N, C-alpha and C positions, 0 to 999 in steps of 0.2 A: 306571494305569501298573503293569505287573507286573514290570518289570526290577528287578534287585537294587539296593537303596539301603542303605548301611551307615552308621549314625550312632553316634558314641560319643565317648569322651574318651581322653586319654593316661593310661593306668592306670585301674583300676576301683574307686577309692575312692568311697564314698557319703557325701558331706558331711551332717552332722547336719541342716542346714536343709532338705535335700531327702529326708530319711529316710522321711517319710510316703508318698512316691511309690513306695517299694520294699518288698518283703516284709520281714517282721520276722525271718524265720529263714533259715538257710543261710549259706554262706561269703560273704565280700565279693563274690567273683566271681559266685556264684549269684544273689545279690540284685541285683547290677548287671545281669546278663544277662537278668533277668526283665523289664526295662524298655527297655534299649537293645540295639541289634542288632550292635554291633561294639565292639572296643577296640583301642587301639594299645599294644603292649608296647614300652615304651622301655627297660626295665631290661636287655634283651638287648644294648643298645648298650654298657653298662658292664661286664657280666659274663655268663658263660655260664650257662645253666640245664640241668639234667639232662634227658635225653630223657623220663624218667618224669614229670618236672614238667610238661612240655608235654602229655603224654598225660592227666595228671590234670586239667589245665585244660580240655582238649577234652571230657573225659567229664562235666564239671560244667556245661556250657552247652547250650542248646537246639540242635536240628539246624540251624536257620537262622542261628545266631550265627557271626560270623567274627572272626578275629584278624588284625591287621596287625602285623608283627614288624620291628623296626628292626635293620638289619645292624650288627654290632659296630664300635666305633670303631677297633679294632685293624686292621680292613680299610680303613675310610674315612679315618681321621685319622692313624694310625701308618704303615701301609703305603701309604696314599694310592693305593689301587686296584692296586698293583703287588706282584708276588711274594707273593700271598696265597692261592694255591690250597688249601693245607692248612687255613688258617683258614676259608676258605669251606666246604670239605667238612665241617669240624667243626661249624660253625654250622648248615648244612643238615641234617646228621644229627640235630641236636637239634630244630630247630623244625619239621621235617616230621613229627614225631610228633604234631602237631596234626591230621594227616590232612586230610580235606576241609574242616575248619574253619580251616585256614590260608588266609586270603583274599588276602594281599598281603605283599610284602616292601617295606620302606621304606629307601631309601638316602639318608641326609642327609650332605652333604659339608661340609667345613670352609670357612670364608670364604677361607682362604689358598690353596685348591686351584683353580688356573686350569684351564681346559679344554685338554687335550692330546688331540687326536683319536686318536692312536695308542694312548695309554694307555687312554682311555675305551673305544675299540672292543675292545681286547684284554680288558679286564675284563668288558664286557657279553657278549662272545662266550663267555668262560669261564663266566659265570653262566648263560647260556642253554643251554649244554651240560649243565648240571646241574639246571636248574629252569625249567619251562615256564609256571608260573603268573603271576599279576599282579605287576608290579614298578613302583614309582614312585620318582622321583628328586627330591630337594630340593637343588639346587645353590645355593651362596651366593656365587659369584664371577661377575661380570658377563660374563666370556668364555663361560660356558656357554650363552649365548643362541645361539651358533653350533652347538650340538649337536642342534638339532631334527631334522635329517635322520637322524642316527645313532639318535636315540631312536625315531623312527618305524620305522626298519629293524629295530631290536631289540625292538620292541613294549614300549617303556618309556614311561610317562607322566611328564610333569613336573608336580610338585605346584603347585597354586595356593595360595601361602602368603601369610599376612597376619600381620605385615608381611614384606616380602621386600626384601633388599638389591639384587636384580636388577631392572633396568628391565623392566616388564611381568611380573614374577614373581608377581603376584597373579592372573594369568590362566592357566588350565590349558593346557598345550600338550604337545608330543611326541605319542606314540601316542594315538589318540582312543578306543581300546577301553576305557580306564579314565580316569575323572576323579576327582581326589583333592584335596579342599580341606583345608588344614591351618591352623587358626586359632590363632595364638599369643597373641593379645590385642594390641590397639592402642588408644590410643597407647602404653600401658605394657606391654611384652611380658611375657607370663605372668600379668599381674595384671589387665589391663583387662577389664571386662564388655562384652559386645556388646549394644547396644540393639535393641529390637524392630524398628526400621526397617532396621537392618543385617541382621538375621536374615530379614526378609521378602525383601530383595534376594537373599540367599543361597538362600532356598527357591526363588525363581524360577529361579536359575541351576541348581540341582540338578534341578528339574523339566525344564528344557531338556536337561540332560545325559541324563536318563532317556529322554526322547522320542527322543533321537539314538541310543539303544541302547547307551550306555556303562554299564559297571559303575561305580557312583557311590559315593564315600566322602566323609564329612565328619567330621573329628576335631578336637575342641576341646582345645587345649594350654594354655589360660589357666587352669591349675590352681592357681597360687600364691595367687591371691586367692579360690579356691573357686568361681569362676563357671562353670567348664567344664561341670559337670553340669547346672546350670540352663539354660545356653545350648543344650546338646544336647537336653534335654527340650523346650524351647520350639520348637526347630527341628523336632523330630519331630512336635510337635503341629501346626505349620503345614503339614506335608507330609501328614498323615494322610488328608485327603480325597482325595489324588491318588496316593498310593503304597501 
């Protein structure tokens, strides 16, 4: 399988227990990128980063490495996708300094944000007027199950999240050109480890996604207990014979 598969964690820390798997020298990001193919930048959700910071990150990783960048909470949680043109322009001016190493934008919505077709369509149209690359959505209100048609129209994939408060939210949907698994840890969110049997199932799903021709991502967000890095390395090892 030659299609792109991007595996990584939320943030690029290298836990001590996995340090031997990574180079001894370089920045944390350089060490991380020597072993894993992608990272999810969550800090952009909380605060802006200078354009030169994104450029520096891009310059420090291999040509095949990709970043997924989380859209700011000022857009998703404060403005709730409305009246946010200036905020979106500011964010894109920053993160697009990653150049061709910007692989994906992640939109994570608050649990309180119900699906409003007019608001959602307006926001996605505004985004697509400014950005043509891969976009994935992680909604957390049950009503977003009705958005599938709009997501396909706007070429936006819905994240396969674990756990997900949405019925069927553990299955990727929306636009099929991108498939993005986001593993938060279960049963204890952010803390639980994923057993080998679960990673083997996940590897099979990823292989199917690649065979279908989709750009395929898997990000482990179970970082609080230190398991994300080990899970990402294990999944990558399971996939090596076929990707």
